[in-house]
Steps between C-alpha positions, in 0.01 A plus 500: 500500500637839407491736794640805325150625416444582869806724497386667177151565640653641818723727292208621289285563807773694677582708193131573437460632855673821394213581266253528788414857596386418853792427739289243688435306179870512415592351838235228475618393156861507617410286801326250273795491262738448791289208620524347152877540525491326840315204346745492210797519737365212708442286191852553369654482850644854481505620860626854421206551260258385770646721774529811283141474386359419842657829607354686200153351551508575873603862447238548227220359716616685811520833319155443354352432844682795658372743237144366531481590869 
């Protein structure tokens, strides 16, 4: 099974986030893309990819929640 498609979808999602006008939407799309990268990293056993994107997803979600309050 080819797993590269997950990485390509994550890349497309992350890149597309910059087209969103609303900062909250940008952060949500970035968090989703980072979670796709986490899945991809787990499947290919790339621990640095997993850790980096857990951090990105956490910061994106946290900043979204902080701004919503």
